[in-house]
mmCIF file of the N, C-alpha and C atoms, coordinates in Angstrom:
data_MODEL
# 
_entry.id   MODEL 
# 
loop_
_atom_site.group_PDB 
_atom_site.id 
_atom_site.type_symbol 
_atom_site.label_atom_id 
_atom_site.label_alt_id 
_atom_site.label_comp_id 
_atom_site.label_asym_id 
_atom_site.label_entity_id 
_atom_site.label_seq_id 
_atom_site.pdbx_PDB_ins_code 
_atom_site.Cartn_x 
_atom_site.Cartn_y 
_atom_site.Cartn_z 
_atom_site.occupancy 
_atom_site.B_iso_or_equiv 
_atom_site.pdbx_formal_charge 
_atom_site.auth_seq_id 
_atom_site.auth_comp_id 
_atom_site.auth_asym_id 
_atom_site.auth_atom_id 
_atom_site.pdbx_PDB_model_num 
ATOM 1   N N  . MET A 1 1  ? -9.862 8.217   -5.944  1.00 0.00 ? 1  MET A N  1 
ATOM 2   C CA . MET A 1 1  ? -8.920 9.017   -5.969  1.00 0.00 ? 1  MET A CA 1 
ATOM 3   C C  . MET A 1 1  ? -8.791 9.557   -4.330  1.00 0.00 ? 1  MET A C  1 
ATOM 4   N N  . ILE A 1 2  ? -7.413 10.155  -4.200  1.00 0.00 ? 2  ILE A N  1 
ATOM 5   C CA . ILE A 1 2  ? -6.996 10.753  -2.845  1.00 0.00 ? 2  ILE A CA 1 
ATOM 6   C C  . ILE A 1 2  ? -6.935 11.842  -2.941  1.00 0.00 ? 2  ILE A C  1 
ATOM 7   N N  . GLN A 1 3  ? -7.818 12.666  -2.338  1.00 0.00 ? 3  GLN A N  1 
ATOM 8   C CA . GLN A 1 3  ? -7.433 14.308  -2.624  1.00 0.00 ? 3  GLN A CA 1 
ATOM 9   C C  . GLN A 1 3  ? -6.128 14.435  -1.815  1.00 0.00 ? 3  GLN A C  1 
ATOM 10  N N  . LEU A 1 4  ? -5.457 15.616  -2.352  1.00 0.00 ? 4  LEU A N  1 
ATOM 11  C CA . LEU A 1 4  ? -3.906 15.913  -1.806  1.00 0.00 ? 4  LEU A CA 1 
ATOM 12  C C  . LEU A 1 4  ? -4.194 17.492  -1.821  1.00 0.00 ? 4  LEU A C  1 
ATOM 13  N N  . LYS A 1 5  ? -3.313 17.978  -0.755  1.00 0.00 ? 5  LYS A N  1 
ATOM 14  C CA . LYS A 1 5  ? -2.894 19.602  -1.189  1.00 0.00 ? 5  LYS A CA 1 
ATOM 15  C C  . LYS A 1 5  ? -2.195 19.833  -2.041  1.00 0.00 ? 5  LYS A C  1 
ATOM 16  N N  . PRO A 1 6  ? -2.649 20.785  -3.033  1.00 0.00 ? 6  PRO A N  1 
ATOM 17  C CA . PRO A 1 6  ? -2.071 21.289  -4.125  1.00 0.00 ? 6  PRO A CA 1 
ATOM 18  C C  . PRO A 1 6  ? -0.514 21.061  -4.246  1.00 0.00 ? 6  PRO A C  1 
ATOM 19  N N  . SER A 1 7  ? -0.010 20.628  -5.402  1.00 0.00 ? 7  SER A N  1 
ATOM 20  C CA . SER A 1 7  ? 1.673  20.544  -5.191  1.00 0.00 ? 7  SER A CA 1 
ATOM 21  C C  . SER A 1 7  ? 1.791  20.989  -6.623  1.00 0.00 ? 7  SER A C  1 
ATOM 22  N N  . LYS A 1 8  ? 3.006  21.984  -6.899  1.00 0.00 ? 8  LYS A N  1 
ATOM 23  C CA . LYS A 1 8  ? 3.168  22.067  -8.096  1.00 0.00 ? 8  LYS A CA 1 
ATOM 24  C C  . LYS A 1 8  ? 3.949  21.303  -8.947  1.00 0.00 ? 8  LYS A C  1 
ATOM 25  N N  . ALA A 1 9  ? 3.536  20.784  -10.043 1.00 0.00 ? 9  ALA A N  1 
ATOM 26  C CA . ALA A 1 9  ? 4.305  19.695  -10.806 1.00 0.00 ? 9  ALA A CA 1 
ATOM 27  C C  . ALA A 1 9  ? 5.175  20.640  -12.031 1.00 0.00 ? 9  ALA A C  1 
ATOM 28  N N  . GLY A 1 10 ? 5.988  21.330  -11.833 1.00 0.00 ? 10 GLY A N  1 
ATOM 29  C CA . GLY A 1 10 ? 6.695  21.805  -12.948 1.00 0.00 ? 10 GLY A CA 1 
ATOM 30  C C  . GLY A 1 10 ? 5.619  22.546  -13.681 1.00 0.00 ? 10 GLY A C  1 
ATOM 31  N N  . ILE A 1 11 ? 6.048  22.472  -15.038 1.00 0.00 ? 11 ILE A N  1 
ATOM 32  C CA . ILE A 1 11 ? 5.045  22.596  -16.137 1.00 0.00 ? 11 ILE A CA 1 
ATOM 33  C C  . ILE A 1 11 ? 3.907  21.859  -16.564 1.00 0.00 ? 11 ILE A C  1 
ATOM 34  N N  . LEU A 1 12 ? 3.869  20.453  -15.840 1.00 0.00 ? 12 LEU A N  1 
ATOM 35  C CA . LEU A 1 12 ? 3.068  19.455  -15.960 1.00 0.00 ? 12 LEU A CA 1 
ATOM 36  C C  . LEU A 1 12 ? 1.769  20.225  -15.562 1.00 0.00 ? 12 LEU A C  1 
ATOM 37  N N  . GLY A 1 13 ? 1.544  20.913  -14.195 1.00 0.00 ? 13 GLY A N  1 
ATOM 38  C CA . GLY A 1 13 ? 0.276  21.428  -13.870 1.00 0.00 ? 13 GLY A CA 1 
ATOM 39  C C  . GLY A 1 13 ? 0.593  21.533  -12.378 1.00 0.00 ? 13 GLY A C  1 
ATOM 40  N N  . THR A 1 14 ? -0.590 21.249  -11.473 1.00 0.00 ? 14 THR A N  1 
ATOM 41  C CA . THR A 1 14 ? -0.863 21.590  -10.012 1.00 0.00 ? 14 THR A CA 1 
ATOM 42  C C  . THR A 1 14 ? -1.461 19.775  -9.446  1.00 0.00 ? 14 THR A C  1 
ATOM 43  N N  . ILE A 1 15 ? -0.542 18.792  -8.895  1.00 0.00 ? 15 ILE A N  1 
ATOM 44  C CA . ILE A 1 15 ? -1.040 17.884  -8.317  1.00 0.00 ? 15 ILE A CA 1 
ATOM 45  C C  . ILE A 1 15 ? -2.262 18.314  -7.207  1.00 0.00 ? 15 ILE A C  1 
ATOM 46  N N  . THR A 1 16 ? -3.271 17.506  -7.785  1.00 0.00 ? 16 THR A N  1 
ATOM 47  C CA . THR A 1 16 ? -4.273 17.437  -6.305  1.00 0.00 ? 16 THR A CA 1 
ATOM 48  C C  . THR A 1 16 ? -4.900 16.236  -6.064  1.00 0.00 ? 16 THR A C  1 
ATOM 49  N N  . GLN A 1 17 ? -5.015 14.930  -6.462  1.00 0.00 ? 17 GLN A N  1 
ATOM 50  C CA . GLN A 1 17 ? -5.461 13.557  -6.367  1.00 0.00 ? 17 GLN A CA 1 
ATOM 51  C C  . GLN A 1 17 ? -4.142 12.640  -6.951  1.00 0.00 ? 17 GLN A C  1 
ATOM 52  N N  . ILE A 1 18 ? -4.146 11.577  -6.105  1.00 0.00 ? 18 ILE A N  1 
ATOM 53  C CA . ILE A 1 18 ? -3.556 10.332  -6.252  1.00 0.00 ? 18 ILE A CA 1 
ATOM 54  C C  . ILE A 1 18 ? -4.515 9.132   -6.541  1.00 0.00 ? 18 ILE A C  1 
ATOM 55  N N  . ASP A 1 19 ? -4.067 7.701   -7.057  1.00 0.00 ? 19 ASP A N  1 
ATOM 56  C CA . ASP A 1 19 ? -4.635 6.740   -6.990  1.00 0.00 ? 19 ASP A CA 1 
ATOM 57  C C  . ASP A 1 19 ? -3.545 6.238   -6.712  1.00 0.00 ? 19 ASP A C  1 
ATOM 58  N N  . VAL A 1 20 ? -3.524 5.202   -6.191  1.00 0.00 ? 20 VAL A N  1 
ATOM 59  C CA . VAL A 1 20 ? -2.761 3.806   -5.784  1.00 0.00 ? 20 VAL A CA 1 
ATOM 60  C C  . VAL A 1 20 ? -3.123 2.612   -5.644  1.00 0.00 ? 20 VAL A C  1 
ATOM 61  N N  . LEU A 1 21 ? -2.595 1.867   -6.228  1.00 0.00 ? 21 LEU A N  1 
ATOM 62  C CA . LEU A 1 21 ? -2.887 0.382   -6.768  1.00 0.00 ? 21 LEU A CA 1 
ATOM 63  C C  . LEU A 1 21 ? -1.651 -0.239  -6.612  1.00 0.00 ? 21 LEU A C  1 
ATOM 64  N N  . VAL A 1 22 ? -2.102 -1.443  -5.334  1.00 0.00 ? 22 VAL A N  1 
ATOM 65  C CA . VAL A 1 22 ? -0.695 -2.684  -4.987  1.00 0.00 ? 22 VAL A CA 1 
ATOM 66  C C  . VAL A 1 22 ? -0.694 -3.670  -5.856  1.00 0.00 ? 22 VAL A C  1 
ATOM 67  N N  . LEU A 1 23 ? 0.345  -3.638  -6.747  1.00 0.00 ? 23 LEU A N  1 
ATOM 68  C CA . LEU A 1 23 ? 0.615  -4.559  -7.670  1.00 0.00 ? 23 LEU A CA 1 
ATOM 69  C C  . LEU A 1 23 ? 0.400  -6.157  -6.923  1.00 0.00 ? 23 LEU A C  1 
ATOM 70  N N  . PRO A 1 24 ? -0.020 -7.110  -7.820  1.00 0.00 ? 24 PRO A N  1 
ATOM 71  C CA . PRO A 1 24 ? 0.055  -8.404  -7.543  1.00 0.00 ? 24 PRO A CA 1 
ATOM 72  C C  . PRO A 1 24 ? 1.407  -9.231  -6.722  1.00 0.00 ? 24 PRO A C  1 
ATOM 73  N N  . PHE A 1 25 ? 0.878  -9.640  -5.681  1.00 0.00 ? 25 PHE A N  1 
ATOM 74  C CA . PHE A 1 25 ? 2.232  -10.524 -5.082  1.00 0.00 ? 25 PHE A CA 1 
ATOM 75  C C  . PHE A 1 25 ? 1.833  -11.786 -4.650  1.00 0.00 ? 25 PHE A C  1 
ATOM 76  N N  . GLN A 1 26 ? 3.087  -12.662 -4.753  1.00 0.00 ? 26 GLN A N  1 
ATOM 77  C CA . GLN A 1 26 ? 2.563  -14.162 -4.175  1.00 0.00 ? 26 GLN A CA 1 
ATOM 78  C C  . GLN A 1 26 ? 2.750  -13.881 -2.739  1.00 0.00 ? 26 GLN A C  1 
ATOM 79  N N  . THR A 1 27 ? 1.405  -14.999 -2.410  1.00 0.00 ? 27 THR A N  1 
ATOM 80  C CA . THR A 1 27 ? 1.446  -14.892 -0.642  1.00 0.00 ? 27 THR A CA 1 
ATOM 81  C C  . THR A 1 27 ? 2.726  -15.418 0.201   1.00 0.00 ? 27 THR A C  1 
ATOM 82  N N  . THR A 1 28 ? 3.698  -15.967 -0.554  1.00 0.00 ? 28 THR A N  1 
ATOM 83  C CA . THR A 1 28 ? 5.080  -16.396 0.200   1.00 0.00 ? 28 THR A CA 1 
ATOM 84  C C  . THR A 1 28 ? 5.879  -14.680 0.202   1.00 0.00 ? 28 THR A C  1 
ATOM 85  N N  . ALA A 1 29 ? 5.218  -13.873 -0.229  1.00 0.00 ? 29 ALA A N  1 
ATOM 86  C CA . ALA A 1 29 ? 6.301  -12.569 -0.573  1.00 0.00 ? 29 ALA A CA 1 
ATOM 87  C C  . ALA A 1 29 ? 6.180  -11.706 0.881   1.00 0.00 ? 29 ALA A C  1 
ATOM 88  N N  . VAL A 1 30 ? 7.398  -10.792 1.010   1.00 0.00 ? 30 VAL A N  1 
ATOM 89  C CA . VAL A 1 30 ? 7.939  -10.403 2.086   1.00 0.00 ? 30 VAL A CA 1 
ATOM 90  C C  . VAL A 1 30 ? 8.075  -8.693  1.783   1.00 0.00 ? 30 VAL A C  1 
ATOM 91  N N  . SER A 1 31 ? 7.383  -8.438  0.596   1.00 0.00 ? 31 SER A N  1 
ATOM 92  C CA . SER A 1 31 ? 7.435  -7.098  0.303   1.00 0.00 ? 31 SER A CA 1 
ATOM 93  C C  . SER A 1 31 ? 6.579  -7.242  -1.350  1.00 0.00 ? 31 SER A C  1 
ATOM 94  N N  . CYS A 1 32 ? 6.281  -5.820  -1.449  1.00 0.00 ? 32 CYS A N  1 
ATOM 95  C CA . CYS A 1 32 ? 5.011  -5.539  -2.889  1.00 0.00 ? 32 CYS A CA 1 
ATOM 96  C C  . CYS A 1 32 ? 5.546  -4.560  -3.115  1.00 0.00 ? 32 CYS A C  1 
ATOM 97  N N  . SER A 1 33 ? 4.839  -4.160  -4.468  1.00 0.00 ? 33 SER A N  1 
ATOM 98  C CA . SER A 1 33 ? 5.343  -2.878  -4.933  1.00 0.00 ? 33 SER A CA 1 
ATOM 99  C C  . SER A 1 33 ? 3.933  -2.225  -5.462  1.00 0.00 ? 33 SER A C  1 
ATOM 100 N N  . THR A 1 34 ? 3.871  -0.992  -5.506  1.00 0.00 ? 34 THR A N  1 
ATOM 101 C CA . THR A 1 34 ? 2.775  -0.275  -5.832  1.00 0.00 ? 34 THR A CA 1 
ATOM 102 C C  . THR A 1 34 ? 2.715  0.394   -7.293  1.00 0.00 ? 34 THR A C  1 
ATOM 103 N N  . TYR A 1 35 ? 1.844  0.639   -8.109  1.00 0.00 ? 35 TYR A N  1 
ATOM 104 C CA . TYR A 1 35 ? 1.772  1.992   -8.695  1.00 0.00 ? 35 TYR A CA 1 
ATOM 105 C C  . TYR A 1 35 ? 0.993  2.892   -8.724  1.00 0.00 ? 35 TYR A C  1 
ATOM 106 N N  . TYR A 1 36 ? 1.105  4.423   -8.877  1.00 0.00 ? 36 TYR A N  1 
ATOM 107 C CA . TYR A 1 36 ? 0.299  5.686   -8.433  1.00 0.00 ? 36 TYR A CA 1 
ATOM 108 C C  . TYR A 1 36 ? 0.330  6.384   -9.788  1.00 0.00 ? 36 TYR A C  1 
ATOM 109 N N  . LYS A 1 37 ? -0.569 7.160   -9.576  1.00 0.00 ? 37 LYS A N  1 
ATOM 110 C CA . LYS A 1 37 ? -1.211 8.141   -10.774 1.00 0.00 ? 37 LYS A CA 1 
ATOM 111 C C  . LYS A 1 37 ? -1.521 9.409   -9.986  1.00 0.00 ? 37 LYS A C  1 
ATOM 112 N N  . LEU A 1 38 ? -0.338 10.550  -10.686 1.00 0.00 ? 38 LEU A N  1 
ATOM 113 C CA . LEU A 1 38 ? -0.927 11.900  -10.179 1.00 0.00 ? 38 LEU A CA 1 
ATOM 114 C C  . LEU A 1 38 ? -1.579 12.778  -10.849 1.00 0.00 ? 38 LEU A C  1 
ATOM 115 N N  . CYS A 1 39 ? -2.464 13.093  -10.504 1.00 0.00 ? 39 CYS A N  1 
ATOM 116 C CA . CYS A 1 39 ? -3.753 13.896  -11.437 1.00 0.00 ? 39 CYS A CA 1 
ATOM 117 C C  . CYS A 1 39 ? -4.119 15.458  -10.642 1.00 0.00 ? 39 CYS A C  1 
ATOM 118 N N  . ASP A 1 40 ? -4.354 16.176  -11.713 1.00 0.00 ? 40 ASP A N  1 
ATOM 119 C CA . ASP A 1 40 ? -5.066 17.629  -11.396 1.00 0.00 ? 40 ASP A CA 1 
ATOM 120 C C  . ASP A 1 40 ? -6.120 17.538  -10.697 1.00 0.00 ? 40 ASP A C  1 
ATOM 121 N N  . VAL A 1 41 ? -6.843 18.729  -10.947 1.00 0.00 ? 41 VAL A N  1 
ATOM 122 C CA . VAL A 1 41 ? -8.008 18.869  -10.048 1.00 0.00 ? 41 VAL A CA 1 
ATOM 123 C C  . VAL A 1 41 ? -9.095 18.163  -11.392 1.00 0.00 ? 41 VAL A C  1 
ATOM 124 N N  . ASP A 1 42 ? -9.101 18.355  -12.395 1.00 0.00 ? 42 ASP A N  1 
ATOM 125 C CA . ASP A 1 42 ? -9.856 17.321  -13.728 1.00 0.00 ? 42 ASP A CA 1 
ATOM 126 C C  . ASP A 1 42 ? -9.738 16.233  -13.847 1.00 0.00 ? 42 ASP A C  1 
ATOM 127 N N  . GLY A 1 43 ? -8.681 15.612  -13.257 1.00 0.00 ? 43 GLY A N  1 
ATOM 128 C CA . GLY A 1 43 ? -8.390 14.065  -13.152 1.00 0.00 ? 43 GLY A CA 1 
ATOM 129 C C  . GLY A 1 43 ? -7.097 13.606  -14.340 1.00 0.00 ? 43 GLY A C  1 
ATOM 130 N N  . LYS A 1 44 ? -6.954 14.526  -14.734 1.00 0.00 ? 44 LYS A N  1 
ATOM 131 C CA . LYS A 1 44 ? -6.114 14.701  -15.876 1.00 0.00 ? 44 LYS A CA 1 
ATOM 132 C C  . LYS A 1 44 ? -4.905 13.933  -15.349 1.00 0.00 ? 44 LYS A C  1 
ATOM 133 N N  . GLN A 1 45 ? -4.234 13.209  -15.634 1.00 0.00 ? 45 GLN A N  1 
ATOM 134 C CA . GLN A 1 45 ? -3.051 12.199  -15.532 1.00 0.00 ? 45 GLN A CA 1 
ATOM 135 C C  . GLN A 1 45 ? -1.590 13.285  -15.723 1.00 0.00 ? 45 GLN A C  1 
ATOM 136 N N  . LEU A 1 46 ? -0.786 13.429  -14.450 1.00 0.00 ? 46 LEU A N  1 
ATOM 137 C CA . LEU A 1 46 ? 0.230  14.432  -14.738 1.00 0.00 ? 46 LEU A CA 1 
ATOM 138 C C  . LEU A 1 46 ? 1.542  13.518  -14.575 1.00 0.00 ? 46 LEU A C  1 
ATOM 139 N N  . ALA A 1 47 ? 1.453  12.391  -14.087 1.00 0.00 ? 47 ALA A N  1 
ATOM 140 C CA . ALA A 1 47 ? 2.689  11.615  -13.591 1.00 0.00 ? 47 ALA A CA 1 
ATOM 141 C C  . ALA A 1 47 ? 2.219  10.417  -13.307 1.00 0.00 ? 47 ALA A C  1 
ATOM 142 N N  . GLU A 1 48 ? 3.450  9.167   -13.240 1.00 0.00 ? 48 GLU A N  1 
ATOM 143 C CA . GLU A 1 48 ? 2.860  8.240   -12.975 1.00 0.00 ? 48 GLU A CA 1 
ATOM 144 C C  . GLU A 1 48 ? 4.196  7.524   -12.500 1.00 0.00 ? 48 GLU A C  1 
ATOM 145 N N  . GLY A 1 49 ? 4.013  6.336   -11.539 1.00 0.00 ? 49 GLY A N  1 
ATOM 146 C CA . GLY A 1 49 ? 5.409  5.454   -11.395 1.00 0.00 ? 49 GLY A CA 1 
ATOM 147 C C  . GLY A 1 49 ? 5.153  4.621   -10.370 1.00 0.00 ? 49 GLY A C  1 
ATOM 148 N N  . ASN A 1 50 ? 5.965  3.931   -9.876  1.00 0.00 ? 50 ASN A N  1 
ATOM 149 C CA . ASN A 1 50 ? 5.932  2.560   -9.126  1.00 0.00 ? 50 ASN A CA 1 
ATOM 150 C C  . ASN A 1 50 ? 6.629  2.788   -7.778  1.00 0.00 ? 50 ASN A C  1 
ATOM 151 N N  . ILE A 1 51 ? 6.747  2.522   -6.667  1.00 0.00 ? 51 ILE A N  1 
ATOM 152 C CA . ILE A 1 51 ? 7.293  2.738   -5.416  1.00 0.00 ? 51 ILE A CA 1 
ATOM 153 C C  . ILE A 1 51 ? 6.611  0.997   -4.687  1.00 0.00 ? 51 ILE A C  1 
ATOM 154 N N  . ALA A 1 52 ? 8.095  0.336   -4.464  1.00 0.00 ? 52 ALA A N  1 
ATOM 155 C CA . ALA A 1 52 ? 8.173  -0.565  -3.603  1.00 0.00 ? 52 ALA A CA 1 
ATOM 156 C C  . ALA A 1 52 ? 8.074  -0.358  -2.243  1.00 0.00 ? 52 ALA A C  1 
ATOM 157 N N  . LEU A 1 53 ? 7.406  -1.304  -1.714  1.00 0.00 ? 53 LEU A N  1 
ATOM 158 C CA . LEU A 1 53 ? 7.447  -1.364  0.271   1.00 0.00 ? 53 LEU A CA 1 
ATOM 159 C C  . LEU A 1 53 ? 8.447  -1.938  0.724   1.00 0.00 ? 53 LEU A C  1 
ATOM 160 N N  . THR A 1 54 ? 9.297  -1.655  1.685   1.00 0.00 ? 54 THR A N  1 
ATOM 161 C CA . THR A 1 54 ? 10.199 -2.499  2.113   1.00 0.00 ? 54 THR A CA 1 
ATOM 162 C C  . THR A 1 54 ? 9.663  -3.568  2.835   1.00 0.00 ? 54 THR A C  1 
ATOM 163 N N  . GLU A 1 55 ? 10.555 -4.594  3.409   1.00 0.00 ? 55 GLU A N  1 
ATOM 164 C CA . GLU A 1 55 ? 9.714  -5.674  4.463   1.00 0.00 ? 55 GLU A CA 1 
ATOM 165 C C  . GLU A 1 55 ? 9.089  -5.128  5.742   1.00 0.00 ? 55 GLU A C  1 
ATOM 166 N N  . GLU A 1 56 ? 10.008 -3.932  5.832   1.00 0.00 ? 56 GLU A N  1 
ATOM 167 C CA . GLU A 1 56 ? 9.118  -3.590  7.244   1.00 0.00 ? 56 GLU A CA 1 
ATOM 168 C C  . GLU A 1 56 ? 7.890  -2.665  6.936   1.00 0.00 ? 56 GLU A C  1 
ATOM 169 N N  . GLN A 1 57 ? 7.726  -1.907  6.303   1.00 0.00 ? 57 GLN A N  1 
ATOM 170 C CA . GLN A 1 57 ? 6.686  -1.442  5.596   1.00 0.00 ? 57 GLN A CA 1 
ATOM 171 C C  . GLN A 1 57 ? 5.817  -2.503  5.311   1.00 0.00 ? 57 GLN A C  1 
ATOM 172 N N  . PHE A 1 58 ? 6.162  -3.725  4.652   1.00 0.00 ? 58 PHE A N  1 
ATOM 173 C CA . PHE A 1 58 ? 4.722  -4.784  4.250   1.00 0.00 ? 58 PHE A CA 1 
ATOM 174 C C  . PHE A 1 58 ? 4.861  -5.308  5.383   1.00 0.00 ? 58 PHE A C  1 
ATOM 175 N N  . LEU A 1 59 ? 5.179  -5.561  6.343   1.00 0.00 ? 59 LEU A N  1 
ATOM 176 C CA . LEU A 1 59 ? 4.866  -6.310  7.651   1.00 0.00 ? 59 LEU A CA 1 
ATOM 177 C C  . LEU A 1 59 ? 3.977  -5.430  8.217   1.00 0.00 ? 59 LEU A C  1 
ATOM 178 N N  . GLY A 1 60 ? 4.163  -3.969  8.311   1.00 0.00 ? 60 GLY A N  1 
ATOM 179 C CA . GLY A 1 60 ? 3.411  -3.457  9.114   1.00 0.00 ? 60 GLY A CA 1 
ATOM 180 C C  . GLY A 1 60 ? 1.586  -3.177  8.618   1.00 0.00 ? 60 GLY A C  1 
ATOM 181 N N  . TRP A 1 61 ? 1.887  -3.717  7.452   1.00 0.00 ? 61 TRP A N  1 
ATOM 182 C CA . TRP A 1 61 ? 0.354  -3.532  6.638   1.00 0.00 ? 61 TRP A CA 1 
ATOM 183 C C  . TRP A 1 61 ? -0.644 -4.746  7.305   1.00 0.00 ? 61 TRP A C  1 
ATOM 184 N N  . GLY A 1 62 ? -1.496 -4.093  7.850   1.00 0.00 ? 62 GLY A N  1 
ATOM 185 C CA . GLY A 1 62 ? -2.531 -4.856  8.398   1.00 0.00 ? 62 GLY A CA 1 
ATOM 186 C C  . GLY A 1 62 ? -3.454 -5.062  7.516   1.00 0.00 ? 62 GLY A C  1 
ATOM 187 N N  . THR A 1 63 ? -4.851 -4.577  8.250   1.00 0.00 ? 63 THR A N  1 
ATOM 188 C CA . THR A 1 63 ? -6.448 -4.586  7.305   1.00 0.00 ? 63 THR A CA 1 
ATOM 189 C C  . THR A 1 63 ? -6.623 -3.295  6.450   1.00 0.00 ? 63 THR A C  1 
ATOM 190 N N  . ASP A 1 64 ? -5.882 -2.091  7.010   1.00 0.00 ? 64 ASP A N  1 
ATOM 191 C CA . ASP A 1 64 ? -6.123 -0.918  6.527   1.00 0.00 ? 64 ASP A CA 1 
ATOM 192 C C  . ASP A 1 64 ? -5.498 -0.721  5.537   1.00 0.00 ? 64 ASP A C  1 
ATOM 193 N N  . ASN A 1 65 ? -6.172 -0.700  4.245   1.00 0.00 ? 65 ASN A N  1 
ATOM 194 C CA . ASN A 1 65 ? -5.200 -0.533  2.866   1.00 0.00 ? 65 ASN A CA 1 
ATOM 195 C C  . ASN A 1 65 ? -4.732 1.085   2.931   1.00 0.00 ? 65 ASN A C  1 
ATOM 196 N N  . SER A 1 66 ? -5.173 1.905   3.798   1.00 0.00 ? 66 SER A N  1 
ATOM 197 C CA . SER A 1 66 ? -4.690 3.300   3.533   1.00 0.00 ? 66 SER A CA 1 
ATOM 198 C C  . SER A 1 66 ? -3.602 3.497   4.168   1.00 0.00 ? 66 SER A C  1 
ATOM 199 N N  . TYR A 1 67 ? -2.953 2.560   4.828   1.00 0.00 ? 67 TYR A N  1 
ATOM 200 C CA . TYR A 1 67 ? -1.728 2.693   5.159   1.00 0.00 ? 67 TYR A CA 1 
ATOM 201 C C  . TYR A 1 67 ? -0.782 2.617   3.868   1.00 0.00 ? 67 TYR A C  1 
ATOM 202 N N  . VAL A 1 68 ? -1.109 1.700   3.104   1.00 0.00 ? 68 VAL A N  1 
ATOM 203 C CA . VAL A 1 68 ? 0.196  1.731   1.871   1.00 0.00 ? 68 VAL A CA 1 
ATOM 204 C C  . VAL A 1 68 ? -0.161 3.113   0.927   1.00 0.00 ? 68 VAL A C  1 
ATOM 205 N N  . SER A 1 69 ? -1.543 3.627   0.978   1.00 0.00 ? 69 SER A N  1 
ATOM 206 C CA . SER A 1 69 ? -1.426 4.747   0.111   1.00 0.00 ? 69 SER A CA 1 
ATOM 207 C C  . SER A 1 69 ? -0.363 5.751   1.101   1.00 0.00 ? 69 SER A C  1 
ATOM 208 N N  . ASP A 1 70 ? -0.601 5.831   2.467   1.00 0.00 ? 70 ASP A N  1 
ATOM 209 C CA . ASP A 1 70 ? -0.002 6.895   2.946   1.00 0.00 ? 70 ASP A CA 1 
ATOM 210 C C  . ASP A 1 70 ? 1.320  6.901   2.724   1.00 0.00 ? 70 ASP A C  1 
ATOM 211 N N  . ILE A 1 71 ? 2.154  5.816   2.845   1.00 0.00 ? 71 ILE A N  1 
ATOM 212 C CA . ILE A 1 71 ? 3.247  5.111   2.651   1.00 0.00 ? 71 ILE A CA 1 
ATOM 213 C C  . ILE A 1 71 ? 3.608  5.828   1.239   1.00 0.00 ? 71 ILE A C  1 
ATOM 214 N N  . VAL A 1 72 ? 2.751  5.756   0.384   1.00 0.00 ? 72 VAL A N  1 
ATOM 215 C CA . VAL A 1 72 ? 3.250  6.224   -1.468  1.00 0.00 ? 72 VAL A CA 1 
ATOM 216 C C  . VAL A 1 72 ? 3.173  7.787   -1.009  1.00 0.00 ? 72 VAL A C  1 
ATOM 217 N N  . ILE A 1 73 ? 2.386  8.220   -0.381  1.00 0.00 ? 73 ILE A N  1 
ATOM 218 C CA . ILE A 1 73 ? 2.348  9.714   -0.296  1.00 0.00 ? 73 ILE A CA 1 
ATOM 219 C C  . ILE A 1 73 ? 3.374  10.496  0.347   1.00 0.00 ? 73 ILE A C  1 
ATOM 220 N N  . ALA A 1 74 ? 3.766  10.013  1.557   1.00 0.00 ? 74 ALA A N  1 
ATOM 221 C CA . ALA A 1 74 ? 4.794  10.330  2.001   1.00 0.00 ? 74 ALA A CA 1 
ATOM 222 C C  . ALA A 1 74 ? 6.342  10.166  0.852   1.00 0.00 ? 74 ALA A C  1 
ATOM 223 N N  . GLU A 1 75 ? 6.357  8.936   0.503   1.00 0.00 ? 75 GLU A N  1 
ATOM 224 C CA . GLU A 1 75 ? 7.591  8.852   0.027   1.00 0.00 ? 75 GLU A CA 1 
ATOM 225 C C  . GLU A 1 75 ? 7.859  9.942   -1.701  1.00 0.00 ? 75 GLU A C  1 
ATOM 226 N N  . LEU A 1 76 ? 6.707  10.344  -1.699  1.00 0.00 ? 76 LEU A N  1 
ATOM 227 C CA . LEU A 1 76 ? 6.519  11.375  -2.740  1.00 0.00 ? 76 LEU A CA 1 
ATOM 228 C C  . LEU A 1 76 ? 6.714  12.947  -2.411  1.00 0.00 ? 76 LEU A C  1 
ATOM 229 N N  . GLY A 1 77 ? 6.644  13.011  -0.839  1.00 0.00 ? 77 GLY A N  1 
ATOM 230 C CA . GLY A 1 77 ? 6.790  14.309  -0.361  1.00 0.00 ? 77 GLY A CA 1 
ATOM 231 C C  . GLY A 1 77 ? 5.517  14.916  -0.567  1.00 0.00 ? 77 GLY A C  1 
ATOM 232 N N  . LEU A 1 78 ? 4.313  14.396  -0.542  1.00 0.00 ? 78 LEU A N  1 
ATOM 233 C CA . LEU A 1 78 ? 2.842  15.094  -0.646  1.00 0.00 ? 78 LEU A CA 1 
ATOM 234 C C  . LEU A 1 78 ? 2.077  15.056  0.847   1.00 0.00 ? 78 LEU A C  1 
ATOM 235 N N  . GLN A 1 79 ? 1.236  15.797  0.869   1.00 0.00 ? 79 GLN A N  1 
ATOM 236 C CA . GLN A 1 79 ? 0.164  15.360  1.918   1.00 0.00 ? 79 GLN A CA 1 
ATOM 237 C C  . GLN A 1 79 ? -1.041 15.227  1.449   1.00 0.00 ? 79 GLN A C  1 
ATOM 238 N N  . LYS A 1 80 ? -2.024 14.666  2.385   1.00 0.00 ? 80 LYS A N  1 
ATOM 239 C CA . LYS A 1 80 ? -3.891 14.426  2.258   1.00 0.00 ? 80 LYS A CA 1 
ATOM 240 C C  . LYS A 1 80 ? -4.169 15.771  2.898   1.00 0.00 ? 80 LYS A C  1 
ATOM 241 N N  . ALA A 1 81 ? -5.273 15.931  1.534   1.00 0.00 ? 81 ALA A N  1 
ATOM 242 C CA . ALA A 1 81 ? -5.722 17.339  1.982   1.00 0.00 ? 81 ALA A CA 1 
ATOM 243 C C  . ALA A 1 81 ? -6.356 17.301  3.104   1.00 0.00 ? 81 ALA A C  1 
# 
């Protein structure tokens, strides 16, 4: 899990962690989708969803997988701790 700056999630609680998974894609793909789950300090899941990378973002993804997590965190308006 990646630690985040605490962010209120309405009545659900406070988000402090995120887990990001890149969903399988074909070797000829020009984009991909991700699955994320947002959790509180105890690891309780508060929300989940999917975010697709654009072609430009996908092309920018080299060998550093944190690049994908950073995109998802930014798209959600969250910040790393």
